[in-house]
C-alpha positions as CSV (number, residue, x, y, z in Angstrom):
1,X,-27.9,-11.5,-18.5
2,X,-24.3,-11.8,-17.4
3,X,-23.1,-9.0,-15.1
4,X,-19.5,-8.9,-13.9
5,X,-18.4,-7.5,-10.6
6,X,-16.3,-5.0,-12.4
7,X,-16.0,-4.2,-16.1
8,X,-13.1,-2.0,-17.2
9,X,-13.5,-2.5,-20.9
10,X,-15.7,0.5,-21.6
11,X,-13.5,2.8,-19.6
12,X,-10.5,1.5,-21.6
13,X,-12.1,2.1,-24.9
14,X,-13.0,5.6,-23.9
15,X,-9.4,6.4,-22.9
16,X,-7.5,4.1,-25.2
17,X,-6.1,6.8,-27.5
18,X,-4.9,9.0,-24.7
19,X,-3.3,6.1,-22.9
20,X,-1.4,4.9,-25.9
21,X,-0.2,8.5,-26.5
22,X,1.0,8.7,-22.9
23,X,2.8,5.4,-23.1
24,X,4.4,6.3,-26.4
25,X,5.9,9.4,-24.8
26,X,7.3,7.4,-22.0
27,X,8.9,4.9,-24.3
28,X,10.3,7.6,-26.6
29,X,11.8,9.4,-23.7
30,X,13.5,6.3,-22.4
31,X,13.0,7.6,-18.9
32,X,11.3,4.7,-17.1
33,X,12.1,5.2,-13.4
34,X,10.8,8.1,-11.3
35,X,10.3,10.4,-14.3
36,X,8.1,13.3,-15.1
37,X,4.9,11.2,-15.0
38,X,5.6,10.1,-11.5
39,X,6.4,13.6,-10.4
40,X,3.2,15.0,-11.9
41,X,1.0,12.3,-10.3
42,X,2.7,12.8,-6.9
43,X,2.0,16.6,-7.2
44,X,-1.6,16.2,-8.3
45,X,-2.5,13.5,-5.7
46,X,-0.9,15.6,-2.9
47,X,-2.9,18.7,-4.1
48,X,-6.1,16.6,-4.3
49,X,-5.5,15.4,-0.8
50,X,-4.7,18.9,0.5
51,X,-1.3,17.8,1.7
52,X,2.3,18.9,0.9
53,X,3.8,15.7,-0.3
54,X,2.9,12.7,-2.5
55,X,5.5,9.9,-2.8
56,X,4.8,7.2,-5.4
57,X,5.6,3.6,-4.3
58,X,5.2,0.2,-5.9
59,X,1.8,-0.7,-4.4
60,X,-0.6,0.0,-1.6
61,X,0.8,-2.7,0.6
62,X,4.3,-1.1,0.4
63,X,2.7,2.3,1.2
64,X,1.5,0.9,4.5
65,X,4.8,-0.9,5.3
66,X,7.0,2.1,4.4
67,X,4.7,4.5,6.4
68,X,5.2,2.4,9.5
69,X,8.9,2.3,9.0
70,X,9.1,6.1,8.5
71,X,7.1,6.6,11.7
72,X,9.7,4.5,13.5
73,X,7.5,1.5,14.4
74,X,9.8,-1.3,15.6
75,X,9.6,-5.0,16.6
76,X,7.7,-5.3,19.8
77,X,5.6,-2.2,19.2
78,X,1.8,-2.4,19.0
79,X,-0.4,-0.9,16.3
80,X,-4.1,-0.7,16.6
81,X,-6.3,-1.4,13.5
82,X,-9.4,-3.1,12.3
83,X,-9.8,-6.9,11.7
84,X,-12.4,-6.3,8.9
85,X,-10.1,-5.2,6.0
86,X,-7.8,-6.6,3.4
87,X,-4.8,-8.6,4.8
88,X,-2.2,-6.0,3.8
89,X,-3.3,-3.7,6.7
90,X,-2.3,-6.0,9.4
91,X,0.3,-7.8,7.3
92,X,2.3,-4.6,7.0
93,X,2.4,-4.3,10.8
94,X,3.5,-7.9,11.4
95,X,6.2,-7.8,8.7
96,X,8.0,-5.1,10.8
97,X,7.8,-7.4,13.8
98,X,5.2,-5.2,15.5
99,X,2.0,-6.6,16.9
100,X,-1.4,-5.9,15.3
101,X,-4.0,-5.1,18.0
102,X,-7.5,-5.5,16.6
103,X,-10.5,-3.3,17.5
104,X,-14.0,-4.3,16.5
105,X,-16.0,-2.4,13.9
106,X,-19.1,-0.2,13.9
107,X,-21.7,-2.6,12.3
108,X,-23.3,0.2,10.3
109,X,-20.2,1.6,8.6
110,X,-17.9,-1.5,8.8
111,X,-15.2,0.9,9.9
112,X,-13.2,0.7,13.2
113,X,-15.3,1.8,16.2
114,X,-13.5,4.7,17.9
115,X,-15.3,4.1,21.2
116,X,-13.4,0.8,21.6
117,X,-9.9,2.0,20.7
118,X,-8.7,3.5,24.0
119,X,-9.3,0.4,26.0
120,X,-6.7,-1.4,23.8
121,X,-3.9,1.1,24.2
122,X,-0.9,0.0,26.3
123,X,2.6,1.4,26.8
124,X,3.7,-0.5,23.7
125,X,1.1,1.2,21.4
126,X,2.7,3.4,18.9
127,X,0.2,3.9,16.1
128,X,-3.4,3.6,14.8
129,X,-4.3,2.5,11.3
130,X,-7.9,3.3,10.5
131,X,-9.2,1.9,7.3
132,X,-11.7,3.8,5.1
133,X,-13.5,0.7,4.1
134,X,-15.5,0.3,0.9
135,X,-15.0,4.0,0.1
136,X,-16.5,5.5,3.3
137,X,-14.3,7.5,5.7
138,X,-13.7,6.2,9.2
139,X,-14.8,8.5,12.0
140,X,-11.6,10.5,12.2
141,X,-12.2,13.2,14.8
142,X,-12.3,10.9,17.9
143,X,-9.5,8.8,16.4
144,X,-7.3,11.9,16.1
145,X,-8.2,13.0,19.6
146,X,-7.2,9.6,21.0
147,X,-4.0,9.7,19.1
148,X,-3.1,13.1,20.3
149,X,-3.9,12.2,23.9
150,X,-1.6,9.2,23.8
151,X,1.1,10.5,21.4
152,X,0.3,8.0,18.7
153,X,0.9,8.1,14.9
154,X,-2.1,7.8,12.7
155,X,-1.7,6.1,9.3
156,X,-4.8,6.3,7.1
157,X,-5.4,3.2,5.0
158,X,-7.2,4.9,2.2
159,X,-6.6,2.1,-0.4
160,X,-10.3,2.0,-1.2
161,X,-11.2,5.6,-0.7
162,X,-9.4,8.1,-2.9
163,X,-11.9,11.0,-3.3
164,X,-13.9,10.1,-0.2
165,X,-14.5,12.9,2.3
166,X,-15.0,13.3,6.1
167,X,-16.7,16.5,7.2
168,X,-16.0,18.1,3.8
169,X,-12.3,17.2,3.8
170,X,-10.7,14.6,1.5
171,X,-9.3,11.5,3.2
172,X,-5.6,11.5,3.1
173,X,-5.1,14.7,5.0
174,X,-6.0,13.6,8.5
175,X,-3.2,11.2,9.5
176,X,0.5,11.6,9.8
177,X,0.6,9.7,6.5
178,X,-2.1,8.2,4.3
179,X,-1.8,5.3,1.9
180,X,-3.5,4.9,-1.5
181,X,-3.6,1.8,-3.8
182,X,-3.9,2.1,-7.5
183,X,-4.5,-1.7,-8.0
184,X,-6.5,-2.1,-11.3
185,X,-9.8,-2.7,-9.5
186,X,-9.6,0.5,-7.4
187,X,-11.6,3.6,-8.3
188,X,-8.4,5.1,-9.7
189,X,-6.7,2.0,-11.0
190,X,-3.5,1.4,-12.9
191,X,-2.8,-1.5,-15.3
192,X,-0.7,-3.2,-12.7
193,X,0.4,-2.6,-9.2
194,X,1.0,1.0,-8.0
195,X,0.5,3.0,-4.8
196,X,1.2,6.3,-3.1
197,X,1.9,7.8,0.3
198,X,0.7,11.3,1.1
199,X,1.8,13.4,4.1
200,X,2.0,17.0,5.4
201,X,5.1,16.2,7.4
202,X,8.3,17.2,5.7
203,X,10.5,14.9,7.7
204,X,8.3,11.9,7.2
205,X,8.2,12.6,3.4
206,X,12.0,12.7,3.3
207,X,12.3,9.4,5.2
208,X,9.7,7.8,2.8
209,X,11.6,8.9,-0.3
210,X,14.8,7.4,1.1
211,X,13.2,4.1,2.1
212,X,11.6,3.6,-1.3
213,X,15.1,3.6,-3.0
214,X,17.0,1.1,-0.9
215,X,17.5,3.6,1.9
216,X,20.0,5.4,-0.3
217,X,20.8,9.1,0.0
218,X,22.9,10.2,-1.8
219,X,22.8,7.4,-4.4
220,X,25.0,4.4,-3.4
221,X,25.3,5.7,0.2
222,X,23.0,3.8,2.6
223,X,22.2,4.8,6.2
224,X,19.0,2.8,6.6
225,X,17.7,-0.5,5.2
226,X,15.2,0.4,2.6
227,X,13.3,-1.3,-0.2
228,X,13.0,-1.1,-4.0
229,X,9.5,0.3,-4.1
230,X,9.0,2.9,-6.8
231,X,5.9,3.8,-8.6
232,X,6.5,2.7,-12.2
233,X,6.7,5.5,-14.8
234,X,4.4,3.6,-17.2
235,X,1.7,3.1,-14.6
236,X,2.0,6.8,-13.6
237,X,1.4,7.8,-17.2
238,X,-1.8,5.7,-17.3
239,X,-2.9,7.2,-14.0
240,X,-2.3,10.7,-15.2
241,X,-4.7,10.0,-18.0
242,X,-7.3,8.6,-15.7
243,X,-7.0,11.0,-12.7
244,X,-9.0,13.9,-14.3
245,X,-12.0,11.6,-14.6
246,X,-11.9,10.4,-10.9
247,X,-14.5,12.8,-9.5
248,X,-17.0,12.1,-12.3
249,X,-16.6,8.4,-11.8
250,X,-17.1,8.8,-8.1
251,X,-20.4,10.7,-8.7
252,X,-21.5,7.9,-11.1
253,X,-20.8,5.3,-8.4
254,X,-22.8,7.3,-5.9
255,X,-25.7,7.6,-8.4
256,X,-25.6,3.8,-8.9
257,X,-25.5,3.2,-5.1
258,X,-28.6,5.4,-4.6
259,X,-30.4,3.5,-7.3
260,X,-29.5,0.1,-5.8
261,X,-30.7,1.4,-2.4
262,X,-34.0,2.6,-3.9
263,X,-34.6,-0.7,-5.7
264,X,-33.8,-2.7,-2.5
265,X,-35.8,-0.5,-0.1
266,X,-38.8,-2.7,0.1
267,X,-36.9,-5.9,0.8
268,X,-36.7,-6.5,4.5
269,X,-34.2,-9.3,4.2
270,X,-31.5,-6.9,2.9
271,X,-29.6,-4.2,4.8
272,X,-28.4,-1.6,2.4
273,X,-25.2,0.4,3.0
274,X,-25.3,3.0,5.7
275,X,-23.9,6.4,4.7
276,X,-22.7,8.4,7.6
277,X,-23.9,12.1,7.6
278,X,-20.2,13.2,7.9
279,X,-19.1,11.1,5.0
280,X,-19.0,11.5,1.2
281,X,-19.0,7.8,0.3
282,X,-17.4,7.0,-3.1
283,X,-18.6,3.4,-3.1
284,X,-15.5,1.4,-4.1
285,X,-17.9,-1.4,-3.1
286,X,-21.7,-1.4,-2.7
287,X,-22.0,-3.9,0.2
288,X,-25.3,-5.3,1.5
289,X,-25.8,-7.4,4.6
290,X,-28.0,-10.5,4.4
291,X,-28.5,-13.5,6.8
292,X,-28.2,-16.2,4.2
293,X,-25.4,-14.7,2.3
294,X,-23.7,-17.8,0.8
295,X,-27.0,-19.2,-0.5
296,X,-27.8,-15.8,-2.1
297,X,-24.4,-15.6,-3.7
298,X,-24.7,-19.1,-5.1
299,X,-28.1,-18.2,-6.6
300,X,-26.9,-15.0,-8.1
301,X,-24.0,-16.8,-9.7
302,X,-26.4,-19.3,-11.3
303,X,-28.3,-16.3,-12.7
304,X,-25.2,-14.7,-14.2
305,X,-24.5,-12.1,-11.5
306,X,-21.0,-12.0,-10.1
307,X,-20.7,-10.9,-6.5
308,X,-17.8,-10.8,-4.0
309,X,-17.3,-11.3,-0.3
310,X,-15.1,-8.7,1.3
311,X,-14.1,-10.3,3.7
312,X,-15.0,-14.0,4.5
313,X,-12.7,-14.3,7.5
314,X,-11.7,-11.4,9.7
315,X,-8.0,-10.9,10.3
316,X,-8.0,-11.9,14.0
317,X,-9.3,-15.3,12.9
318,X,-6.7,-15.8,10.2
319,X,-4.4,-18.8,10.8
320,X,-1.3,-16.7,10.3
321,X,-2.3,-14.6,13.3
322,X,-3.1,-17.6,15.6
323,X,-0.2,-16.7,17.9
324,X,-2.0,-13.4,18.8
325,X,-4.4,-15.5,20.8
326,X,-7.7,-14.3,19.5
327,X,-10.7,-16.7,19.6
328,X,-14.1,-16.7,18.0
329,X,-16.4,-14.3,19.8
330,X,-13.7,-11.8,20.7
331,X,-14.7,-9.3,18.0
332,X,-18.3,-10.2,17.4
333,X,-19.3,-7.4,15.0
334,X,-16.4,-8.2,12.6
335,X,-17.3,-11.9,12.8
336,X,-20.9,-11.2,12.0
337,X,-20.1,-8.9,9.1
338,X,-17.8,-11.6,7.7
339,X,-20.9,-13.9,7.5
340,X,-23.3,-11.3,6.1
341,X,-21.5,-8.9,3.8
342,X,-22.0,-9.3,0.1
343,X,-20.7,-6.8,-2.5
344,X,-22.8,-6.3,-5.7
345,X,-21.5,-5.2,-9.1
346,X,-20.3,-1.6,-9.0
347,X,-18.4,0.5,-11.5
348,X,-19.1,3.8,-13.2
349,X,-20.3,2.3,-16.5
350,X,-22.9,0.1,-14.8
351,X,-26.3,0.4,-16.5
352,X,-29.7,0.8,-14.9
353,X,-31.0,-2.3,-16.6
354,X,-28.1,-4.3,-15.2
355,X,-28.9,-3.0,-11.7
356,X,-32.5,-3.8,-12.1
357,X,-31.6,-7.3,-13.2
358,X,-29.4,-7.8,-10.1
359,X,-32.1,-6.6,-7.8
360,X,-34.8,-8.6,-9.5
361,X,-32.7,-11.8,-9.0
362,X,-32.2,-10.9,-5.3
363,X,-35.9,-10.5,-4.9
364,X,-36.5,-13.7,-6.8
365,X,-34.3,-15.6,-4.4
366,X,-36.2,-14.3,-1.3
367,X,-39.6,-14.9,-2.8
368,X,-38.6,-18.5,-3.6
369,X,-37.1,-19.1,-0.1
């Protein structure tokens, strides 16, 4: 059996006719930039996140970068975040000229550990970027309390977590802004790059809208340096077709996650994902922890099972951040997770027999070891 990490073909076949109709409407209208499809998606995602504003941008990375600019983060400022995430989280901070300050993770959830944040705050700290990793919300209440106490912005990196909840509330409505990615592999994925920022703050929303169009307001009059970062009308049309299915897809992911956990429950070598009682986990990834991760991954590849390592080198150890002065051992939980985390195939259309094959091969590996 050959089992991919992600297979979008069945989803595409199911939605193909609707998608082609939506794209035909865009092409017939000849309105390709910030048209009705973008406006509809912005409105729907804002409503879904229980906030006032959605602002479509070119991708999730730009969403983070533009959020920081709108919040007034400047060169020399410090922004606290997690080292166990995709590069864009810290890269967006560094591109402004600000300094990423890394706080270690909770080993159970893989998310930033709120108990360690306050010790890293200095007079230069201006914001916190918690990441809702793998589709599970970060522990937001203590993060928000710390931010309020120290007058810090909170920017949610919800790139992997649209539809996830914390204490019954959708992620995206907790921070000053929140950032979504619609990269094709995401739970709600476009057919190219796409992203969105959501916020309840009218002033931040206006700043974000200006920044995404070269800092122009009115057109051809520029008071700030902005970017060309607009959500594409064609991608928005595709996302509008997909969006009504998101909650059903999330439930299927949760069902598959529960089945994986059931199948793996008698294997002492494998630590299955922890689901916090305050969290509605939407399993962008189903990530296990194992001691001999690389050997297991190689064996599964031989058996036709694709897996992924998210992430093999935490951000504080990345060569590009060497000047920050971190060394091995500084953030031990993130470093350990980077050696143990392995994500198994996960998508709504995954079949039980595929999951059973994956788990059978994992057990085969350990029984042979």
